[in-house]
Steps between C-alpha positions, in 0.01 A plus 500: 500500500590517865758222458672621183770715665591233754520236231729724288724562801520130578578414137781752491643379833481139379678594175778685689557208736522263207766719343695512827483123534619451140797734553590333829480147346718604210766644727816296561444468874130537582404585857278202595334685789411802290374273219279314752352828624434618148331171414277540808414855399415383148272230639332757730435737211367216289255394770384851568463563129278193470285618785462850352414365156236275648359788708488716188321221312250457781444875516421517133263207530299696762498836324195574285634701207149589387560389140522176306870422533 
């Protein structure tokens, strides 16, 4: 559970950046520099999200729930 809030935050940030990228790409004159920065931010969120999901998975593998899950 310690990773749940961070993962939700990252998922929301990733979603918002995707929306911004889509809007910028659909514009008539997209700002290439801003688009590049948004793509870099999207990649950063994706990498961090992967790390957090793996950490959460590892955490749950170590936790003894005390029942037969």
